[in-house]
C-alpha positions, 0 to 999 in steps of 0.5 A: 882504899875504902872497901867498905860496904857503905862505899860499894852501896854507893858506888852501886847508886843505891839510895841513903835510906837502902844503904842506912838499912843495910849498915844497920843490918851489919851493925846488929850483926858486929858493932865493931865492924860497922863502926870501923866501916864509919870512922873510915868512911869519915876519915877518907872523906877528910882526905885521909889515907890512915885507916882504923882497924876492927881492934882499934874499935874494940880497944877503948883504952888505945883510942887517944892513942889511935887518935894521936896517930891520926892526928899526927898523920894529917899533920904530916900531910898538911905540913903541921896545920891543924884547925881547932 
């Protein structure tokens, strides 16, 4: 379940400019948390139940492994179908 500040802001009926400004403030305060929010928002928008954690964003050496995990999870849900 997506409980990011972005999802909460849209749930409160705020407009895009306000949501963006709030996210930029969070980004200025803690970049990794804000990037985690965005990645999870995108994953959820694609229908994925997979989420990343802050440590996934903070460890650039592990990003290829995490992307592979996400791809495998999506393939399992889609019955192995992928689009390229």
